All heavy atoms as a GROMACS GRO file, in nm:
protein
  600
    1PRO      N    1  -0.691   5.006  -7.777
    1PRO     CA    2  -0.609   5.125  -7.756
    1PRO      C    3  -0.488   5.094  -7.667
    1PRO      O    4  -0.493   5.005  -7.583
    1PRO     CB    5  -0.703   5.223  -7.689
    1PRO     CG    6  -0.822   5.147  -7.648
    1PRO     CD    7  -0.820   5.016  -7.719
    2THR      N    8  -0.382   5.170  -7.685
    2THR     CA    9  -0.262   5.155  -7.603
    2THR      C   10  -0.227   5.288  -7.538
    2THR      O   11  -0.273   5.394  -7.584
    2THR     CB   12  -0.142   5.107  -7.686
    2THR    OG1   13  -0.108   5.210  -7.780
    2THR    CG2   14  -0.169   4.976  -7.757
    3TRP      N   15  -0.147   5.280  -7.433
    3TRP     CA   16  -0.102   5.402  -7.366
    3TRP      C   17  -0.027   5.492  -7.463
    3TRP      O   18  -0.060   5.609  -7.479
    3TRP     CB   19  -0.014   5.367  -7.245
    3TRP     CG   20   0.055   5.487  -7.187
    3TRP    CD1   21   0.186   5.521  -7.203
    3TRP    CD2   22  -0.003   5.591  -7.108
    3TRP    NE1   23   0.213   5.638  -7.138
    3TRP    CE2   24   0.099   5.684  -7.078
    3TRP    CE3   25  -0.132   5.615  -7.059
    3TRP    CZ2   26   0.077   5.798  -7.002
    3TRP    CZ3   27  -0.153   5.729  -6.982
    3TRP    CH2   28  -0.051   5.819  -6.954
    4SER      N   29   0.074   5.436  -7.530
    4SER     CA   30   0.162   5.520  -7.610
    4SER      C   31   0.095   5.576  -7.736
    4SER      O   32   0.122   5.691  -7.774
    4SER     CB   33   0.290   5.445  -7.647
    4SER     OG   34   0.260   5.326  -7.715
    5ALA      N   35   0.008   5.501  -7.798
    5ALA     CA   36  -0.054   5.546  -7.924
    5ALA      C   37  -0.181   5.627  -7.903
    5ALA      O   38  -0.214   5.712  -7.986
    5ALA     CB   39  -0.085   5.426  -8.012
    6ASP      N   40  -0.253   5.603  -7.794
    6ASP     CA   41  -0.386   5.662  -7.780
    6ASP      C   42  -0.404   5.744  -7.652
    6ASP      O   43  -0.448   5.859  -7.656
    6ASP     CB   44  -0.492   5.551  -7.783
    6ASP     CG   45  -0.483   5.468  -7.909
    6ASP    OD1   46  -0.513   5.522  -8.017
    6ASP    OD2   47  -0.441   5.351  -7.901
    7VAL      N   48  -0.375   5.683  -7.538
    7VAL     CA   49  -0.405   5.748  -7.410
    7VAL      C   50  -0.306   5.860  -7.379
    7VAL      O   51  -0.346   5.971  -7.343
    7VAL     CB   52  -0.411   5.645  -7.295
    7VAL    CG1   53  -0.442   5.712  -7.163
    7VAL    CG2   54  -0.515   5.537  -7.327
    8GLN      N   55  -0.178   5.834  -7.395
    8GLN     CA   56  -0.079   5.937  -7.365
    8GLN      C   57  -0.097   6.063  -7.451
    8GLN      O   58  -0.091   6.174  -7.397
    8GLN     CB   59   0.063   5.882  -7.378
    8GLN     CG   60   0.169   5.981  -7.332
    8GLN     CD   61   0.307   5.921  -7.334
    8GLN    OE1   62   0.337   5.831  -7.413
    8GLN    NE2   63   0.393   5.970  -7.247
    9PRO      N   64  -0.120   6.051  -7.582
    9PRO     CA   65  -0.145   6.173  -7.660
    9PRO      C   66  -0.269   6.249  -7.612
    9PRO      O   67  -0.269   6.374  -7.610
    9PRO     CB   68  -0.164   6.123  -7.803
    9PRO     CG   69  -0.089   5.994  -7.807
    9PRO     CD   70  -0.108   5.934  -7.670
   10LEU      N   71  -0.373   6.178  -7.572
   10LEU     CA   72  -0.492   6.245  -7.518
   10LEU      C   73  -0.457   6.313  -7.386
   10LEU      O   74  -0.497   6.428  -7.362
   10LEU     CB   75  -0.605   6.144  -7.498
   10LEU     CG   76  -0.735   6.199  -7.440
   10LEU    CD1   77  -0.797   6.302  -7.533
   10LEU    CD2   78  -0.832   6.085  -7.413
   11PHE      N   79  -0.383   6.244  -7.300
   11PHE     CA   80  -0.338   6.304  -7.174
   11PHE      C   81  -0.260   6.433  -7.202
   11PHE      O   82  -0.285   6.536  -7.139
   11PHE     CB   83  -0.251   6.206  -7.096
   11PHE     CG   84  -0.184   6.269  -6.978
   11PHE    CD1   85  -0.253   6.286  -6.859
   11PHE    CD2   86  -0.054   6.316  -6.986
   11PHE    CE1   87  -0.193   6.348  -6.750
   11PHE    CE2   88   0.007   6.378  -6.879
   11PHE     CZ   89  -0.063   6.394  -6.760
   12GLU      N   90  -0.166   6.427  -7.295
   12GLU     CA   91  -0.084   6.544  -7.325
   12GLU      C   92  -0.167   6.661  -7.378
   12GLU      O   93  -0.140   6.776  -7.346
   12GLU     CB   94   0.026   6.507  -7.424
   12GLU     CG   95   0.132   6.417  -7.360
   12GLU     CD   96   0.230   6.359  -7.459
   12GLU    OE1   97   0.212   6.378  -7.582
   12GLU    OE2   98   0.324   6.290  -7.414
   13ALA      N   99  -0.269   6.631  -7.454
   13ALA     CA  100  -0.352   6.737  -7.512
   13ALA      C  101  -0.452   6.795  -7.412
   13ALA      O  102  -0.480   6.915  -7.414
   13ALA     CB  103  -0.428   6.684  -7.634
   14ALA      N  104  -0.507   6.712  -7.324
   14ALA     CA  105  -0.620   6.757  -7.243
   14ALA      C  106  -0.595   6.758  -7.092
   14ALA      O  107  -0.670   6.822  -7.020
   14ALA     CB  108  -0.741   6.668  -7.271
   15CYS      N  109  -0.492   6.689  -7.045
   15CYS     CA  110  -0.476   6.671  -6.900
   15CYS      C  111  -0.344   6.720  -6.843
   15CYS      O  112  -0.336   6.755  -6.725
   15CYS     CB  113  -0.489   6.522  -6.864
   15CYS     SG  114  -0.628   6.437  -6.939
   16GLU      N  115  -0.242   6.720  -6.926
   16GLU     CA  116  -0.106   6.747  -6.878
   16GLU      C  117  -0.093   6.884  -6.813
   16GLU      O  118  -0.015   6.902  -6.718
   16GLU     CB  119  -0.006   6.731  -6.991
   16GLU     CG  120   0.137   6.743  -6.945
   16GLU     CD  121   0.234   6.710  -7.056
   16GLU    OE1  122   0.215   6.756  -7.170
   16GLU    OE2  123   0.329   6.636  -7.027
   17MET      N  124  -0.168   6.982  -6.862
   17MET     CA  125  -0.159   7.117  -6.809
   17MET      C  126  -0.179   7.117  -6.656
   17MET      O  127  -0.110   7.187  -6.584
   17MET     CB  128  -0.264   7.208  -6.874
   17MET     CG  129  -0.261   7.350  -6.824
   17MET     SD  130  -0.396   7.456  -6.882
   17MET     CE  131  -0.421   7.405  -7.049
   18CYS      N  132  -0.270   7.034  -6.609
   18CYS     CA  133  -0.300   7.030  -6.465
   18CYS      C  134  -0.241   6.907  -6.396
   18CYS      O  135  -0.215   6.912  -6.275
   18CYS     CB  136  -0.450   7.031  -6.442
   18CYS     SG  137  -0.530   7.182  -6.499
   19HIS      N  138  -0.222   6.798  -6.468
   19HIS     CA  139  -0.181   6.672  -6.405
   19HIS      C  140  -0.045   6.622  -6.450
   19HIS      O  141  -0.012   6.505  -6.433
   19HIS     CB  142  -0.287   6.564  -6.431
   19HIS     CG  143  -0.417   6.594  -6.366
   19HIS    ND1  144  -0.439   6.575  -6.232
   19HIS    CD2  145  -0.532   6.646  -6.417
   19HIS    CE1  146  -0.564   6.612  -6.202
   19HIS    NE2  147  -0.621   6.656  -6.312
   20GLY      N  148   0.034   6.710  -6.509
   20GLY     CA  149   0.168   6.673  -6.554
   20GLY      C  150   0.274   6.703  -6.450
   20GLY      O  151   0.245   6.745  -6.337
   21ALA      N  152   0.398   6.686  -6.488
   21ALA     CA  153   0.512   6.700  -6.397
   21ALA      C  154   0.527   6.842  -6.342
   21ALA      O  155   0.579   6.860  -6.233
   21ALA     CB  156   0.641   6.658  -6.468
   22ARG      N  157   0.480   6.942  -6.414
   22ARG     CA  158   0.495   7.082  -6.371
   22ARG      C  159   0.368   7.139  -6.309
   22ARG      O  160   0.348   7.260  -6.308
   22ARG     CB  161   0.534   7.168  -6.490
   22ARG     CG  162   0.668   7.129  -6.547
   22ARG     CD  163   0.708   7.223  -6.659
   22ARG     NE  164   0.812   7.158  -6.737
   22ARG     CZ  165   0.804   7.133  -6.866
   22ARG    NH1  166   0.700   7.171  -6.934
   22ARG    NH2  167   0.903   7.072  -6.928
   23SER      N  168   0.284   7.053  -6.255
   23SER     CA  169   0.156   7.100  -6.204
   23SER      C  170   0.145   7.077  -6.054
   23SER      O  171   0.227   7.010  -5.993
   23SER     CB  172   0.043   7.027  -6.275
   23SER     OG  173   0.046   6.891  -6.240
   24ASN      N  174   0.038   7.131  -5.998
   24ASN     CA  175   0.012   7.114  -5.855
   24ASN      C  176  -0.094   7.009  -5.828
   24ASN      O  177  -0.108   6.964  -5.715
   24ASN     CB  178  -0.033   7.247  -5.794
   24ASN     CG  179   0.080   7.348  -5.794
   24ASN    OD1  180   0.196   7.312  -5.776
   24ASN    ND2  181   0.046   7.474  -5.815
   25ALA      N  182  -0.170   6.970  -5.928
   25ALA     CA  183  -0.274   6.868  -5.910
   25ALA      C  184  -0.209   6.730  -5.908
   25ALA      O  185  -0.090   6.714  -5.935
   25ALA     CB  186  -0.376   6.877  -6.023
   26ARG      N  187  -0.290   6.631  -5.876
   26ARG     CA  188  -0.239   6.492  -5.874
   26ARG      C  189  -0.170   6.460  -6.005
   26ARG      O  190  -0.226   6.480  -6.112
   26ARG     CB  191  -0.356   6.397  -5.852
   26ARG     CG  192  -0.311   6.252  -5.840
   26ARG     CD  193  -0.425   6.159  -5.818
   26ARG     NE  194  -0.512   6.211  -5.714
   26ARG     CZ  195  -0.630   6.164  -5.685
   26ARG    NH1  196  -0.680   6.064  -5.752
   26ARG    NH2  197  -0.704   6.218  -5.591
   27ARG      N  198  -0.049   6.408  -5.995
   27ARG     CA  199   0.028   6.376  -6.114
   27ARG      C  200  -0.020   6.246  -6.175
   27ARG      O  201  -0.031   6.145  -6.107
   27ARG     CB  202   0.176   6.371  -6.080
   27ARG     CG  203   0.226   6.511  -6.043
   27ARG     CD  204   0.370   6.515  -6.010
   27ARG     NE  205   0.451   6.467  -6.121
   27ARG     CZ  206   0.582   6.455  -6.115
   27ARG    NH1  207   0.646   6.488  -6.007
   27ARG    NH2  208   0.648   6.409  -6.219
   28LEU      N  209  -0.047   6.251  -6.305
   28LEU     CA  210  -0.101   6.135  -6.377
   28LEU      C  211  -0.027   6.110  -6.508
   28LEU      O  212  -0.080   6.044  -6.596
   28LEU     CB  213  -0.250   6.157  -6.406
   28LEU     CG  214  -0.342   6.173  -6.285
   28LEU    CD1  215  -0.481   6.216  -6.331
   28LEU    CD2  216  -0.348   6.044  -6.206
   29GLU      N  217   0.094   6.159  -6.521
   29GLU     CA  218   0.162   6.153  -6.651
   29GLU      C  219   0.220   6.018  -6.687
   29GLU      O  220   0.264   5.999  -6.800
   29GLU     CB  221   0.270   6.262  -6.662
   29GLU     CG  222   0.395   6.235  -6.582
   29GLU     CD  223   0.392   6.291  -6.440
   29GLU    OE1  224   0.285   6.326  -6.389
   29GLU    OE2  225   0.499   6.298  -6.380
   30THR      N  226   0.219   5.923  -6.596
   30THR     CA  227   0.268   5.790  -6.631
   30THR      C  228   0.152   5.694  -6.653
   30THR      O  229   0.042   5.715  -6.601
   30THR     CB  230   0.359   5.732  -6.519
   30THR    OG1  231   0.279   5.709  -6.404
   30THR    CG2  232   0.475   5.825  -6.488
   31ARG      N  233   0.178   5.591  -6.729
   31ARG     CA  234   0.076   5.488  -6.754
   31ARG      C  235   0.026   5.430  -6.623
   31ARG      O  236  -0.094   5.411  -6.602
   31ARG     CB  237   0.135   5.379  -6.843
   31ARG     CG  238   0.043   5.262  -6.869
   31ARG     CD  239   0.119   5.155  -6.951
   31ARG     NE  240   0.053   5.027  -6.935
   31ARG     CZ  241   0.084   4.938  -6.841
   31ARG    NH1  242   0.180   4.961  -6.756
   31ARG    NH2  243   0.017   4.825  -6.834
   32GLU      N  244   0.117   5.402  -6.531
   32GLU     CA  245   0.081   5.341  -6.404
   32GLU      C  246  -0.008   5.432  -6.319
   32GLU      O  247  -0.108   5.387  -6.263
   32GLU     CB  248   0.208   5.303  -6.327
   32GLU     CG  249   0.290   5.195  -6.393
   32GLU     CD  250   0.374   5.243  -6.513
   32GLU    OE1  251   0.393   5.365  -6.531
   32GLU    OE2  252   0.417   5.155  -6.591
   33ALA      N  253   0.026   5.559  -6.313
   33ALA     CA  254  -0.054   5.654  -6.234
   33ALA      C  255  -0.192   5.673  -6.297
   33ALA      O  256  -0.294   5.676  -6.226
   33ALA     CB  257   0.018   5.788  -6.223
   34PHE      N  258  -0.197   5.686  -6.429
   34PHE     CA  259  -0.323   5.706  -6.498
   34PHE      C  260  -0.412   5.583  -6.480
   34PHE      O  261  -0.532   5.595  -6.450
   34PHE     CB  262  -0.298   5.734  -6.647
   34PHE     CG  263  -0.409   5.808  -6.715
   34PHE    CD1  264  -0.410   5.946  -6.720
   34PHE    CD2  265  -0.511   5.738  -6.779
   34PHE    CE1  266  -0.512   6.014  -6.785
   34PHE    CE2  267  -0.613   5.805  -6.844
   34PHE     CZ  268  -0.614   5.943  -6.847
   35ALA      N  269  -0.354   5.464  -6.496
   35ALA     CA  270  -0.431   5.340  -6.481
   35ALA      C  271  -0.482   5.323  -6.338
   35ALA      O  272  -0.595   5.280  -6.317
   35ALA     CB  273  -0.345   5.220  -6.521
   36ALA      N  274  -0.401   5.360  -6.240
   36ALA     CA  275  -0.442   5.346  -6.100
   36ALA      C  276  -0.562   5.434  -6.067
   36ALA      O  277  -0.642   5.400  -5.979
   36ALA     CB  278  -0.325   5.379  -6.008
   37ASP      N  279  -0.578   5.545  -6.138
   37ASP     CA  280  -0.687   5.639  -6.112
   37ASP      C  281  -0.797   5.634  -6.217
   37ASP      O  282  -0.882   5.722  -6.221
   37ASP     CB  283  -0.632   5.781  -6.105
   37ASP     CG  284  -0.620   5.833  -5.965
   37ASP    OD1  285  -0.649   5.758  -5.871
   37ASP    OD2  286  -0.583   5.950  -5.950
   38ILE      N  287  -0.798   5.531  -6.301
   38ILE     CA  288  -0.887   5.530  -6.417
   38ILE      C  289  -1.034   5.542  -6.380
   38ILE      O  290  -1.110   5.609  -6.450
   38ILE     CB  291  -0.862   5.407  -6.508
   38ILE    CG1  292  -0.931   5.424  -6.643
   38ILE    CG2  293  -0.904   5.278  -6.440
   38ILE    CD1  294  -0.876   5.533  -6.731
   39ASP      N  295  -1.077   5.482  -6.270
   39ASP     CA  296  -1.219   5.492  -6.234
   39ASP      C  297  -1.259   5.636  -6.204
   39ASP      O  298  -1.362   5.684  -6.253
   39ASP     CB  299  -1.252   5.400  -6.117
   39ASP     CG  300  -1.245   5.253  -6.155
   39ASP    OD1  301  -1.268   5.220  -6.273
   39ASP    OD2  302  -1.216   5.170  -6.066
   40SER      N  303  -1.179   5.706  -6.126
   40SER     CA  304  -1.212   5.846  -6.096
   40SER      C  305  -1.196   5.934  -6.219
   40SER      O  306  -1.272   6.029  -6.238
   40SER     CB  307  -1.131   5.898  -5.978
   40SER     OG  308  -0.994   5.896  -6.006
   41ILE      N  309  -1.098   5.902  -6.304
   41ILE     CA  310  -1.080   5.978  -6.428
   41ILE      C  311  -1.203   5.962  -6.517
   41ILE      O  312  -1.258   6.062  -6.567
   41ILE     CB  313  -0.953   5.933  -6.502
   41ILE    CG1  314  -0.828   5.974  -6.423
   41ILE    CG2  315  -0.949   5.988  -6.645
   41ILE    CD1  316  -0.700   5.907  -6.470
   42LEU      N  317  -1.248   5.839  -6.535
   42LEU     CA  318  -1.366   5.816  -6.620
   42LEU      C  319  -1.489   5.885  -6.564
   42LEU      O  320  -1.568   5.944  -6.639
   42LEU     CB  321  -1.390   5.667  -6.639
   42LEU     CG  322  -1.297   5.600  -6.740
   42LEU    CD1  323  -1.310   5.448  -6.733
   42LEU    CD2  324  -1.326   5.650  -6.881
   43THR      N  325  -1.508   5.882  -6.434
   43THR     CA  326  -1.622   5.951  -6.373
   43THR      C  327  -1.613   6.100  -6.400
   43THR      O  328  -1.711   6.162  -6.443
   43THR     CB  329  -1.627   5.924  -6.222
   43THR    OG1  330  -1.646   5.784  -6.201
   43THR    CG2  331  -1.739   6.002  -6.156
   44ALA      N  332  -1.496   6.159  -6.379
   44ALA     CA  333  -1.480   6.303  -6.398
   44ALA      C  334  -1.501   6.345  -6.544
   44ALA      O  335  -1.566   6.447  -6.570
   44ALA     CB  336  -1.341   6.346  -6.351
   45VAL      N  337  -1.450   6.267  -6.638
   45VAL     CA  338  -1.467   6.307  -6.778
   45VAL      C  339  -1.610   6.280  -6.827
   45VAL      O  340  -1.663   6.357  -6.908
   45VAL     CB  341  -1.362   6.245  -6.872
   45VAL    CG1  342  -1.222   6.292  -6.835
   45VAL    CG2  343  -1.369   6.094  -6.878
   46ARG      N  344  -1.673   6.177  -6.776
   46ARG     CA  345  -1.813   6.151  -6.815
   46ARG      C  346  -1.905   6.260  -6.763
   46ARG      O  347  -2.004   6.295  -6.828
   46ARG     CB  348  -1.858   6.015  -6.763
   46ARG     CG  349  -1.804   5.899  -6.841
   46ARG     CD  350  -1.850   5.767  -6.786
   46ARG     NE  351  -1.804   5.657  -6.870
   46ARG     CZ  352  -1.752   5.544  -6.824
   46ARG    NH1  353  -1.742   5.523  -6.693
   46ARG    NH2  354  -1.713   5.451  -6.909
   47GLU      N  355  -1.874   6.314  -6.647
   47GLU     CA  356  -1.954   6.422  -6.588
   47GLU      C  357  -1.909   6.559  -6.636
   47GLU      O  358  -1.960   6.660  -6.590
   47GLU     CB  359  -1.947   6.414  -6.436
   47GLU     CG  360  -2.011   6.288  -6.380
   47GLU     CD  361  -1.992   6.272  -6.230
   47GLU    OE1  362  -1.920   6.355  -6.166
   47GLU    OE2  363  -2.048   6.174  -6.175
   48ALA      N  364  -1.812   6.564  -6.726
   48ALA     CA  365  -1.756   6.687  -6.783
   48ALA      C  366  -1.699   6.779  -6.674
   48ALA      O  367  -1.697   6.900  -6.690
   48ALA     CB  368  -1.859   6.759  -6.869
   49ARG      N  369  -1.652   6.720  -6.564
   49ARG     CA  370  -1.582   6.798  -6.461
   49ARG      C  371  -1.436   6.816  -6.497
   49ARG      O  372  -1.370   6.904  -6.445
   49ARG     CB  373  -1.594   6.731  -6.324
   49ARG     CG  374  -1.736   6.733  -6.269
   49ARG     CD  375  -1.742   6.676  -6.128
   49ARG     NE  376  -1.727   6.531  -6.128
   49ARG     CZ  377  -1.627   6.465  -6.070
   49ARG    NH1  378  -1.533   6.528  -6.004
   49ARG    NH2  379  -1.621   6.332  -6.076
   50MET      N  380  -1.386   6.730  -6.581
   50MET     CA  381  -1.249   6.735  -6.630
   50MET      C  382  -1.256   6.709  -6.779
   50MET      O  383  -1.343   6.636  -6.823
   50MET     CB  384  -1.160   6.630  -6.564
   50MET     CG  385  -1.138   6.650  -6.417
   50MET     SD  386  -1.028   6.788  -6.391
   50MET     CE  387  -1.056   6.815  -6.217
   51PRO      N  388  -1.167   6.764  -6.856
   51PRO     CA  389  -1.065   6.859  -6.817
   51PRO      C  390  -1.125   6.996  -6.792
   51PRO      O  391  -1.232   7.030  -6.843
   51PRO     CB  392  -0.969   6.862  -6.935
   51PRO     CG  393  -1.051   6.819  -7.052
   51PRO     CD  394  -1.156   6.727  -6.998
   52LEU      N  395  -1.053   7.074  -6.714
   52LEU     CA  396  -1.096   7.211  -6.683
   52LEU      C  397  -1.071   7.302  -6.803
   52LEU      O  398  -0.984   7.274  -6.885
   52LEU     CB  399  -1.018   7.263  -6.563
   52LEU     CG  400  -1.043   7.193  -6.430
   52LEU    CD1  401  -0.948   7.247  -6.324
   52LEU    CD2  402  -1.187   7.209  -6.386
   53PRO      N  403  -1.147   7.410  -6.812
   53PRO     CA  404  -1.120   7.509  -6.916
   53PRO      C  405  -0.976   7.560  -6.902
   53PRO      O  406  -0.924   7.564  -6.792
   53PRO     CB  407  -1.221   7.619  -6.886
   53PRO     CG  408  -1.329   7.551  -6.808
   53PRO     CD  409  -1.261   7.444  -6.730
   54PRO      N  410  -0.913   7.594  -7.009
   54PRO     CA  411  -0.970   7.623  -7.140
   54PRO      C  412  -0.988   7.501  -7.228
   54PRO      O  413  -1.032   7.513  -7.342
   54PRO     CB  414  -0.867   7.718  -7.202
   54PRO     CG  415  -0.738   7.669  -7.147
   54PRO     CD  416  -0.770   7.625  -7.005
   55ASN      N  417  -0.956   7.382  -7.178
   55ASN     CA  418  -0.975   7.261  -7.258
   55ASN      C  419  -1.123   7.228  -7.272
   55ASN      O  420  -1.201   7.251  -7.180
   55ASN     CB  421  -0.902   7.143  -7.192
   55ASN     CG  422  -0.753   7.159  -7.195
   55ASN    OD1  423  -0.695   7.186  -7.300
   55ASN    ND2  424  -0.690   7.146  -7.081
   56GLU      N  425  -1.156   7.174  -7.387
   56GLU     CA  426  -1.292   7.128  -7.412
   56GLU      C  427  -1.316   6.995  -7.342
   56GLU      O  428  -1.222   6.918  -7.322
   56GLU     CB  429  -1.314   7.110  -7.563
   56GLU     CG  430  -1.306   7.238  -7.642
   56GLU     CD  431  -1.422   7.331  -7.614
   56GLU    OE1  432  -1.535   7.282  -7.597
   56GLU    OE2  433  -1.398   7.453  -7.607
   57PRO      N  434  -1.441   6.964  -7.307
   57PRO     CA  435  -1.469   6.830  -7.254
   57PRO      C  436  -1.427   6.723  -7.355
   57PRO      O  437  -1.424   6.748  -7.476
   57PRO     CB  438  -1.621   6.829  -7.236
   57PRO     CG  439  -1.659   6.973  -7.227
   57PRO     CD  440  -1.560   7.047  -7.314
   58LEU      N  441  -1.395   6.606  -7.305
   58LEU     CA  442  -1.359   6.497  -7.395
   58LEU      C  443  -1.480   6.454  -7.476
   58LEU      O  444  -1.594   6.465  -7.431
   58LEU     CB  445  -1.307   6.376  -7.316
   58LEU     CG  446  -1.179   6.397  -7.236
   58LEU    CD1  447  -1.132   6.262  -7.179
   58LEU    CD2  448  -1.069   6.461  -7.318
   59THR      N  449  -1.455   6.405  -7.595
   59THR     CA  450  -1.563   6.356  -7.679
   59THR      C  451  -1.610   6.220  -7.630
   59THR      O  452  -1.536   6.151  -7.556
   59THR     CB  453  -1.516   6.342  -7.825
   59THR    OG1  454  -1.418   6.238  -7.832
   59THR    CG2  455  -1.461   6.473  -7.880
   60ALA      N  456  -1.726   6.179  -7.672
   60ALA     CA  457  -1.776   6.046  -7.638
   60ALA      C  458  -1.679   5.939  -7.688
   60ALA      O  459  -1.656   5.838  -7.622
   60ALA     CB  460  -1.916   6.025  -7.696
   61GLY      N  461  -1.620   5.962  -7.804
   61GLY     CA  462  -1.523   5.868  -7.860
   61GLY      C  463  -1.397   5.857  -7.774
   61GLY      O  464  -1.343   5.748  -7.754
   62ASP      N  465  -1.350   5.970  -7.722
   62ASP     CA  466  -1.233   5.968  -7.634
   62ASP      C  467  -1.263   5.893  -7.505
   62ASP      O  468  -1.183   5.813  -7.458
   62ASP     CB  469  -1.190   6.110  -7.598
   62ASP     CG  470  -1.127   6.185  -7.713
   62ASP    OD1  471  -1.074   6.121  -7.806
   62ASP    OD2  472  -1.131   6.310  -7.710
   63ILE      N  473  -1.380   5.916  -7.449
   63ILE     CA  474  -1.419   5.849  -7.325
   63ILE      C  475  -1.434   5.699  -7.349
   63ILE      O  476  -1.387   5.618  -7.268
   63ILE     CB  477  -1.548   5.911  -7.268
   63ILE    CG1  478  -1.520   6.057  -7.228
   63ILE    CG2  479  -1.601   5.830  -7.150
   63ILE    CD1  480  -1.646   6.138  -7.197
   64GLU      N  481  -1.493   5.661  -7.460
   64GLU     CA  482  -1.506   5.520  -7.493
   64GLU      C  483  -1.369   5.455  -7.511
   64GLU      O  484  -1.346   5.342  -7.468
   64GLU     CB  485  -1.591   5.502  -7.619
   64GLU     CG  486  -1.600   5.359  -7.667
   64GLU     CD  487  -1.659   5.260  -7.567
   64GLU    OE1  488  -1.735   5.302  -7.478
   64GLU    OE2  489  -1.627   5.140  -7.578
   65MET      N  490  -1.276   5.527  -7.574
   65MET     CA  491  -1.141   5.475  -7.592
   65MET      C  492  -1.075   5.450  -7.456
   65MET      O  493  -1.012   5.345  -7.436
   65MET     CB  494  -1.057   5.573  -7.676
   65MET     CG  495  -0.915   5.527  -7.702
   65MET     SD  496  -0.796   5.577  -7.575
   65MET     CE  497  -0.800   5.755  -7.587
   66LEU      N  498  -1.090   5.542  -7.362
   66LEU     CA  499  -1.034   5.522  -7.228
   66LEU      C  500  -1.095   5.400  -7.160
   66LEU      O  501  -1.025   5.321  -7.095
   66LEU     CB  502  -1.055   5.646  -7.141
   66LEU     CG  503  -0.976   5.770  -7.180
   66LEU    CD1  504  -1.020   5.889  -7.095
   66LEU    CD2  505  -0.827   5.746  -7.168
   67ASP      N  506  -1.224   5.383  -7.177
   67ASP     CA  507  -1.291   5.267  -7.118
   67ASP      C  508  -1.245   5.137  -7.184
   67ASP      O  509  -1.223   5.037  -7.115
   67ASP     CB  510  -1.443   5.282  -7.128
   67ASP     CG  511  -1.516   5.184  -7.039
   67ASP    OD1  512  -1.471   5.160  -6.924
   67ASP    OD2  513  -1.617   5.128  -7.084
   68ARG      N  514  -1.226   5.137  -7.315
   68ARG     CA  515  -1.174   5.018  -7.382
   68ARG      C  516  -1.031   4.987  -7.337
   68ARG      O  517  -0.995   4.871  -7.319
   68ARG     CB  518  -1.179   5.035  -7.535
   68ARG     CG  519  -1.320   5.024  -7.590
   68ARG     CD  520  -1.325   5.026  -7.742
   68ARG     NE  521  -1.286   5.157  -7.793
   68ARG     CZ  522  -1.185   5.180  -7.876
   68ARG    NH1  523  -1.113   5.081  -7.924
   68ARG    NH2  524  -1.157   5.301  -7.915
   69TRP      N  525  -0.950   5.090  -7.316
   69TRP     CA  526  -0.815   5.070  -7.266
   69TRP      C  527  -0.818   5.003  -7.128
   69TRP      O  528  -0.743   4.910  -7.102
   69TRP     CB  529  -0.744   5.206  -7.260
   69TRP     CG  530  -0.602   5.203  -7.216
   69TRP    CD1  531  -0.497   5.141  -7.278
   69TRP    CD2  532  -0.548   5.267  -7.101
   69TRP    NE1  533  -0.380   5.164  -7.208
   69TRP    CE2  534  -0.410   5.241  -7.099
   69TRP    CE3  535  -0.602   5.345  -7.000
   69TRP    CZ2  536  -0.324   5.290  -7.000
   69TRP    CZ3  537  -0.518   5.395  -6.902
   69TRP    CH2  538  -0.382   5.366  -6.902
   70ARG      N  539  -0.909   5.049  -7.043
   70ARG     CA  540  -0.924   4.988  -6.911
   70ARG      C  541  -0.966   4.842  -6.924
   70ARG      O  542  -0.909   4.753  -6.860
   70ARG     CB  543  -1.027   5.064  -6.827
   70ARG     CG  544  -1.054   4.998  -6.693
   70ARG     CD  545  -1.158   5.067  -6.614
   70ARG     NE  546  -1.285   5.063  -6.686
   70ARG     CZ  547  -1.400   5.097  -6.632
   70ARG    NH1  548  -1.407   5.141  -6.509
   70ARG    NH2  549  -1.510   5.091  -6.703
   71ARG      N  550  -1.067   4.816  -7.006
   71ARG     CA  551  -1.118   4.678  -7.021
   71ARG      C  552  -1.013   4.585  -7.081
   71ARG      O  553  -1.016   4.465  -7.056
   71ARG     CB  554  -1.244   4.678  -7.106
   71ARG     CG  555  -1.364   4.742  -7.035
   71ARG     CD  556  -1.495   4.719  -7.109
   71ARG     NE  557  -1.490   4.734  -7.250
   71ARG     CZ  558  -1.529   4.841  -7.319
   71ARG    NH1  559  -1.578   4.945  -7.256
   71ARG    NH2  560  -1.523   4.845  -7.450
   72ALA      N  561  -0.918   4.640  -7.158
   72ALA     CA  562  -0.811   4.560  -7.217
   72ALA      C  563  -0.693   4.542  -7.120
   72ALA      O  564  -0.590   4.487  -7.159
   72ALA     CB  565  -0.764   4.624  -7.347
   73ASP      N  566  -0.707   4.593  -6.998
   73ASP     CA  567  -0.605   4.583  -6.894
   73ASP      C  568  -0.484   4.671  -6.921
   73ASP      O  569  -0.370   4.633  -6.897
   73ASP     CB  570  -0.564   4.437  -6.870
   73ASP     CG  571  -0.501   4.417  -6.733
   73ASP    OD1  572  -0.532   4.496  -6.640
   73ASP    OD2  573  -0.419   4.325  -6.719
   74PHE      N  574  -0.509   4.791  -6.972
   74PHE     CA  575  -0.411   4.899  -6.981
   74PHE      C  576  -0.286   4.866  -7.064
   74PHE      O  577  -0.173   4.879  -7.017
   74PHE     CB  578  -0.368   4.943  -6.840
   74PHE     CG  579  -0.482   4.965  -6.746
   74PHE    CD1  580  -0.508   4.874  -6.646
   74PHE    CD2  581  -0.565   5.075  -6.760
   74PHE    CE1  582  -0.613   4.893  -6.557
   74PHE    CE2  583  -0.671   5.096  -6.672
   74PHE     CZ  584  -0.695   5.004  -6.571
   75PRO      N  585  -0.303   4.823  -7.190
   75PRO     CA  586  -0.184   4.791  -7.270
   75PRO      C  587  -0.093   4.912  -7.289
   75PRO      O  588  -0.140   5.026  -7.300
   75PRO     CB  589  -0.239   4.744  -7.404
   75PRO     CG  590  -0.384   4.769  -7.402
   75PRO     CD  591  -0.427   4.803  -7.264
   76GLU      N  592   0.035   4.882  -7.292
   76GLU     CA  593   0.138   4.985  -7.307
   76GLU      C  594   0.131   5.042  -7.448
   76GLU      O  595   0.154   5.150  -7.478
   76GLU     CB  596   0.276   4.926  -7.282
   76GLU     CG  597   0.390   5.024  -7.296
   76GLU     CD  598   0.390   5.139  -7.197
   76GLU    OE1  599   0.361   5.119  -7.080
   76GLU    OE2  600   0.418   5.252  -7.239
   0.00000   0.00000   0.00000
């Protein structure tokens, strides 16, 4: 998986509402910011604490894709 093809679209669909440029929560809209916080992001999505409603929890496939992106060293 890559940031531009896989992770960024997921971010825009499920995370941007709270973690984007127009939000009050920690900003994660860049590849660098998202990668720097990947461990806490993966913990939160695995525990279904994020994303917050009205968004649905991430699927197992989405979570696995994020973990594969991390293991591949965050390709652009």
